[in-house]
Structures are given as C-alpha cells and as structure tokens.
C-alpha positions in Angstrom: -14.2 -24.9 51.2 -10.9 -23.3 50.4 -8.8 -23.3 47.3 -9.4 -22.2 43.7 -13.0 -21.9 42.6 -13.7 -24.2 39.7 -14.7 -22.6 36.4 -18.2 -24.1 36.5 -18.8 -22.8 40.1 -17.9 -19.2 39.3 -21.0 -16.9 39.0 -21.9 -15.9 35.5 -21.7 -12.2 36.2 -18.2 -12.6 37.7 -17.1 -14.7 34.7 -18.3 -12.0 32.3 -16.5 -9.3 34.3 -13.2 -11.3 34.2 -13.5 -12.0 30.5 -14.0 -8.2 29.9 -10.9 -7.5 32.0 -8.9 -10.0 29.9 -10.0 -8.3 26.7 -9.2 -4.9 28.0 -5.8 -5.8 29.2 -5.1 -7.8 26.0 -5.9 -4.7 23.9 -3.7 -2.5 26.1 -0.8 -5.0 25.7 -1.2 -5.2 21.9 -1.5 -1.4 21.6 1.7 -1.0 23.6 3.5 -3.6 21.6 2.6 -1.6 18.4 3.8 1.6 20.0 7.0 0.0 21.1 7.6 -1.5 17.6 7.1 1.9 16.0 9.5 3.6 18.4 12.1 0.9 17.8 11.8 1.4 14.1 12.2 5.1 14.4 15.3 4.8 16.5 16.7 2.2 14.1 16.1 4.5 11.1 17.8 7.4 13.0 20.8 5.2 13.7 21.1 4.1 10.1 20.8 7.7 9.0 23.6 8.7 11.4 25.9 5.9 10.3 25.1 6.7 6.7 26.1 10.3 7.2 29.4 9.3 8.9 30.2 6.8 6.1 29.2 9.4 3.4 31.3 12.1 4.9 34.5 10.0 4.9 34.1 7.8 1.8 32.9 10.6 -0.5 35.7 12.9 0.5 38.4 10.3 -0.4 39.6 10.1 3.2 39.2 6.3 3.0 40.5 3.7 0.5 38.4 1.4 -1.7 38.1 -1.4 0.9 37.2 0.7 3.9 33.5 -0.2 4.1 34.2 -4.0 3.8 36.9 -3.7 6.5 34.6 -1.8 8.8 31.8 -4.3 8.4 34.1 -7.3 9.1 35.5 -5.6 12.2 32.1 -4.7 13.5 30.9 -8.3 13.2 34.1 -9.6 14.7 33.9 -7.3 17.7 30.1 -7.6 18.2 29.3 -11.3 17.7 25.8 -11.9 16.5 25.5 -8.4 15.1 23.0 -8.3 12.2 22.3 -5.6 9.6 25.8 -4.3 9.2 27.1 -6.1 6.2 29.1 -4.1 3.7 26.1 -4.0 1.4 23.8 -2.7 4.2 26.3 0.0 5.3 26.4 1.2 1.7 22.5 1.3 1.8 22.8 3.4 5.0 24.9 5.8 3.0 22.4 5.9 0.2 19.6 6.4 2.9 21.4 9.4 4.3 22.3 10.9 0.9 18.8 10.6 -0.5 17.0 12.2 2.5 19.6 14.6 3.9 18.9 17.4 1.4 22.6 17.8 1.1 23.2 16.3 -2.3 21.9 16.8 -5.8 19.7 13.7 -5.5 17.1 15.6 -3.4 17.4 19.3 -2.9 16.9 21.3 0.3 14.0 23.3 -1.1 10.8 22.7 0.9 12.5 20.3 3.3 11.2 19.7 6.7 12.7 18.5 10.0 12.1 15.3 11.9 13.2 14.8 15.4 15.3 11.6 15.9 16.1 10.6 19.5 19.4 8.9 18.8 22.9 10.0 20.1 25.7 7.6 19.3 29.5 8.3 19.3 32.3 6.4 17.6 34.9 4.6 19.8 37.5 4.6 17.1 37.4 8.1 15.8 36.8 11.6 17.1 33.9 12.4 14.7 30.5 12.7 16.3 28.0 10.3 14.8 25.0 12.2 16.0 22.7 13.5 13.4 23.3 17.1 12.6 21.6 20.1 14.2 20.7 18.4 17.5 19.5 15.1 16.2 17.4 16.4 13.3 16.7 14.4 10.2 16.1 16.3 7.0 13.3 15.0 4.8 12.0 16.0 1.4 8.7 17.9 1.7 5.5 17.1 -0.1 3.4 16.6 3.0 5.3 13.6 4.3 5.1 13.4 8.1 7.5 12.0 10.6 5.0 9.3 11.5 4.7 8.2 7.9 8.4 8.2 7.3 9.2 6.3 10.5 6.4 3.8 10.3 8.0 1.8 7.5 11.0 -0.4 7.8 14.6 0.2 6.5 13.9 -2.6 4.0 11.0 -0.6 2.6 13.1 2.5 2.4 15.9 0.7 0.6 13.5 -0.8 -2.0 12.1 2.7 -2.7 15.5 4.3 -3.0 16.8 1.6 -5.3 13.8 1.3 -7.6 12.5 5.0 -7.6 14.7 7.9 -8.6 12.4 10.9 -8.6 11.9 12.6 -5.2 8.2 13.1 -5.5 7.7 9.5 -6.4 9.8 8.4 -3.4 7.6 10.5 -1.1 4.5 9.0 -2.7 5.7 5.4 -2.1 6.7 6.1 1.4 3.3 7.5 2.2 1.5 4.6 0.3 3.5 2.0 2.3 2.6 3.8 5.6 -1.1 4.4 4.9 -1.8 1.0 3.3 0.7 -0.9 5.6 2.2 -2.6 2.6 4.4 -5.6 3.0 7.7 -5.5 1.1 6.3 -7.8 -1.6 3.2 -5.6 -2.0 5.4 -2.4 -2.2 7.5 -4.2 -4.8 4.4 -4.9 -6.9 3.1 -1.4 -6.5 6.4 0.0 -7.8 6.6 -2.5 -10.6 3.1 -1.6 -11.8 3.9 2.1 -11.5 1.0 2.9 -9.2 2.3 6.5 -9.0 1.7 7.2 -12.7 -1.8 5.6 -12.7 -3.3 7.3 -9.7 -6.1 9.8 -10.4 -6.0 9.0 -14.1 -9.1 6.8 -14.5 -11.7 8.4 -16.8 -14.8 9.1 -14.8 -17.7 11.5 -14.0 -17.2 11.7 -10.2 -16.9 15.5 -10.0 -20.2 15.9 -11.9 -22.2 13.2 -10.1 -21.0 13.0 -6.5 -22.9 15.6 -4.5 -20.1 16.1 -1.9 -17.1 17.7 -3.6 -14.6 16.2 -1.0 -15.9 12.7 -1.7 -15.6 13.4 -5.4 -11.9 14.4 -5.1 -11.2 11.4 -2.8 -12.8 9.1 -5.4 -10.8 10.6 -8.3 -7.5 10.2 -6.3 -8.4 6.7 -5.0 -9.1 4.9 -8.2 -6.4 4.3 -10.9 -6.8 3.8 -14.7 -4.9 0.5 -14.7 -4.7 -2.3 -12.2 -2.2 -5.2 -12.1 -3.9 -8.5 -11.3 -0.6 -10.2 -11.0 -2.1 -13.2 -9.2 -4.0 -14.2 -12.4 -2.1 -16.4 -14.7 -3.7 -16.8 -18.1 -2.0 -20.1 -18.7 -3.2 -21.5 -15.4 -6.8 -20.6 -16.4 -6.4 -22.8 -19.5 -6.7 -20.0 -22.0 -4.6 -19.2 -25.0 -4.7 -15.4 -24.4 -6.8 -12.9 -22.4 -9.6 -12.7 -24.9 -10.3 -16.4 -24.4 -10.9 -16.0 -20.6 -14.6 -16.4 -19.7 -15.7 -13.6 -17.4 -17.0 -15.9 -14.8 -13.7 -17.8 -14.7 -11.9 -14.4 -14.3 -14.4 -13.5 -11.5 -13.7 -16.8 -9.7 -9.9 -16.2 -10.0 -10.4 -12.8 -8.4 -12.7 -14.2 -5.6 -10.1 -17.0 -4.9 -7.5 -14.3 -4.5 -9.8 -11.7 -3.0 -7.3 -10.5 -0.3 -4.8 -9.6 -3.0 -7.5 -8.0 -5.1 -8.6 -5.8 -2.2 -5.0 -4.8 -1.6 -4.7 -3.8 -5.2 -7.5 -1.3 -4.7 -6.6 -0.3 -1.1 -7.2 -1.3 2.5 -10.4 0.7 3.0 -12.3 -1.8 0.8 -14.4 -4.5 2.3 -15.7 -7.4 0.1 -19.4 -7.9 0.2 -19.8 -10.6 -2.3 -19.7 -11.7 -5.9 -22.7 -12.2 -8.1 -24.5 -10.0 -5.6 -28.2 -10.5 -6.0 -30.8 -7.7 -6.0 -34.4 -8.5 -6.8 -36.6 -5.6 -7.8 -39.8 -5.2 -9.9 -40.0 -9.0 -10.4 -36.5 -9.1 -11.9 -33.2 -10.5 -10.6 -30.0 -8.6 -11.1 -26.5 -9.9 -10.3 -23.5 -7.6 -9.7 -20.1 -9.2 -10.5 -18.3 -7.9 -7.4 -19.6 -5.6 -4.7 -17.4 -3.8 -2.2 -17.9 -1.2 0.5 -15.3 1.6 0.9 -15.1 3.0 4.4 -13.3 6.2 3.5 -15.9 7.1 0.9 -18.8 5.6 2.9 -20.0 4.2 -0.5 -20.9 0.9 -2.0 -18.6 0.1 -5.0 -19.9 -2.1 -7.7 -17.3 -3.6 -10.1 -18.3 -5.1 -13.4 -15.8 -7.4 -15.1 -15.4 -7.4 -18.9 -12.7 -9.5 -20.5 -12.8 -7.6 -23.8 -12.3 -3.9 -24.6 -14.7 -1.2 -23.3 -18.1 -0.8 -24.9 -20.4 2.1 -24.3 -23.3 -0.3 -23.7 -21.6 -1.5 -20.5 -22.3 1.9 -18.8 -26.1 1.5 -19.2 -26.0 -1.8 -17.4 -23.8 -0.4 -14.6 -26.0 2.6 -14.3 -29.0 0.3 -13.6 -27.0 -1.6 -11.0 -26.1 1.7 -9.2 -29.7 2.7 -9.2 -30.7 -0.6 -7.6 -28.0 -0.3 -5.0 -29.0 3.2 -4.0 -32.7 2.3 -3.8 -32.6 -1.1 -2.2 -29.2 -1.7 -0.6 -27.6 1.7 0.5 -28.2 2.8 4.1 -29.5 6.3 4.8 -26.1 7.5 6.3 -24.1 6.2 3.3 -23.1 8.2 0.2 -24.0 7.4 -3.4 -22.9 4.1 -4.8 -20.0 4.1 -7.3 -19.5 1.9 -10.2 -16.3 0.7 -12.0 -16.1 -1.1 -15.3 -12.9 -3.3 -15.2 -12.0 -4.4 -18.8 -9.0 -5.4 -20.8 -8.7 -2.2 -22.8 -10.2 1.3 -23.0 -9.5 4.4 -25.0 -9.5 7.2 -22.4 -11.1 10.1 -24.5 -13.8 7.8 -25.8 -14.7 6.7 -22.2 -14.8 10.3 -21.0 -17.2 11.1 -23.8 -19.4 8.1 -23.2 -19.7 8.6 -19.4 -20.2 12.3 -19.2 -24.0 12.4 -19.4 -24.7 9.6 -16.9 -26.2 10.8 -13.6 -24.6 8.0 -11.6 -20.8 8.1 -10.6 -18.9 5.7 -12.8 -15.4 5.1 -14.1 -13.6 2.7 -16.4 -10.2 1.0 -15.6 -8.2 -1.6 -17.4 -6.4 -4.6 -15.9 -3.3 -6.4 -16.8 -2.3 -10.0 -15.8 1.2 -11.3 -15.1 1.4 -12.8 -18.6 1.1 -9.4 -20.3 4.0 -7.8 -18.4 7.5 -7.4 -19.8 9.9 -10.0 -18.5 11.8 -7.6 -16.3 8.6 -6.6 -14.5 7.5 -10.2 -14.1 10.8 -11.0 -12.4 10.2 -8.1 -10.0 6.8 -9.4 -8.8 6.3 -12.0 -6.2 5.6 -15.5 -7.5 2.3 -17.4 -7.2 3.8 -19.4 -4.4 4.8 -16.2 -2.5 1.3 -14.9 -2.9 -0.2 -18.1 -1.6 2.1 -17.8 1.5 0.8 -14.3 2.0 -2.8 -15.6 2.0 
C-alpha cells in the first residue's frame, strides 16, 4: 500500500523519534529567533546612537535653526512612507541617548568608560557628514561593570525611560543591568524606578553574614533582598479596609497569592513559588508558613512571614522555628540553609539589627508599601490594576 502512513499505523518507536526531532528543531528555531531579536536590537541602538550624535553635533553648535528637527522628521516620513520611530520627539530622544552615553558631555564623564562594538555604518544622502559612530563604530559607555550584552539586550524604550527618569550615572547603570538581568517589561521597569529600587537594595537589616556558612551566598543574599518592597498590586480600598492596620494578614496573603507573578517579580526572577500556608508536621505539631519560595541563585528555601502591623521581636522566634523545621524536614542535601524574611508594615532598622543579631538562622526584616500609601506623583507613574491584570 502506497501513500502517507496513517498516524495510528506508525510504529511507536518511530513516532517517539519524530516527536523528539520536532522538539529539537523547535528549540533551535526559538533560540535562533532570540539571537536574531538581540542582534536587531543591538543594530537599532547603534543606529539611534549614530543619528543622535549627528543631531547633537549640528543642533548644539547652533548650525541649525529652531525648527530643524521637526523639518527633518517630516521629510523623513514623507520620503520613507511607513517609517516608524523617527518622530521629532524620538529624534530628540536619540540625541539624549547619544549625549548620555557618549562620555562627551558633562552628563556622564569619560572616566572609567568602556567601548562597545556596534556593527552599523550609515551615511547621510543630504549632507557630507559621516553618520558612522566615532572611532570605527565604537559606542562609549559609562563603566561600572556594565557589559555590551546587558546594554544591548534592552530596548530603546527602556533606555529612554531610564534616561528621562534617572539622572545619576551610577543609577542609570544599575537600572540597565536590572532590566537586562530580570528581563523587565517597560511597566515593571517604571515601577522599579518609581519605588527607588536602587536606594533600597542591600539595605535590609539581617544577620546573613554571621549565619550563612558560605560567604559568597551571604553577600548574594545581602545584595538580593531590599529593606522595602512596593506591593503596588494591593489596593487597601479594594480589600475593604479603612487603612493598612485594618487588613487581616490572611486577606493580605490571599491578595499576594492572587497576584503571585507580580509578587515574584518584585523579589526577582530567580524565585519559585512553592505555596502559601505551607504545612510542616513535626513532633505531633502542625506548622504553617505564610509563603514559601525557592531561590535558584542561592539554592535556598525562602520563608516569608507576613505581618500587617509594625515589627515585633517575638516574630523572629516564630520564624527561627520555621527555618529549623525547613532545614530538618524539607531542605534537600545539596541545598543551602533556609532563609527567613519578616515582611511587615513598619520597622526601625537599628532595633531590628539588635534583635536579630544573636539568632543562629539567617533572617531579615523588610517593610512593604501598597499603592494607597504612595505620593500622588508616584501612583501616576505606576501601571494601573487593569494593566497588571493584562500582564498576568
């Protein structure tokens, strides 16, 4: 019998081999698409940097009149129908992009700068000036450990948001790296900047250095956790409470679980959610941990206890017990010590540091803020509840 073999007549071994081939080729295609997207983004950034340099050179030197950029934008769109991304506003952003990262202006100095190779070589058809990036297609970046891969992996929109909202060079480097490492969307980056993630990193009072046996893990944990977290997806009014003190802890927990994806992104991508009210039975007693996560970078279980009121020293004793149970009954042999975090509405840093210092288990205390507690200008900067639901 000739013709195509029907699905049900194909030998099982052959079917499995074909399915494996499909998955292998599928992964190769997806990987190549990712590589291509990154290359396109890198070339686009280099183009915008080149155009920005050209515009900056002429407009800042008074060679052009006031309406030059608007005229250039209109002519480009007239001569290249369907052209996107070259409005007058965007061209001005390209100028800002060049001036911020070129090392040639007071905004960001040349000290400690590094070079990035940019494979772009374009020339103007209406002027004799070369639009190629200077020094053989080299893009100057501010140092601070920022790599070419990090810089080129985020979109021009991300860069513009950072340049418009953040003025200090070291903070700009931080938010570029954060966006690259955490693969933040524009909305997530906007929220991170609004909540001033930069200033809160590595500030959480803790005893990690004294209690974590591996010094590298201790330093990672110190840097990873912040002293304040913005739970902007929680709206006190929607929870039916007059203010934060009226929120029941279980109601707060349910709101976090309902928005768990956003909560994880608040902490970082390396966190995996293992459950809420995580049950451990030992010595004839039941214990329930509010929220349990696993962090891949630290190779540690992370227990989070929610408290709607201000910090109390007694909370540490309860958390210490939970960490003991996790290490004895849940942690796997290859994993590091479990870490505990008290997440409460308010905490005095020096008091927490004093209270936590003699505990043998690694613990820290952070505070949270909800959307309702933020100043009006920051609330406007954050995505709406509807935007967050769309992200989910």
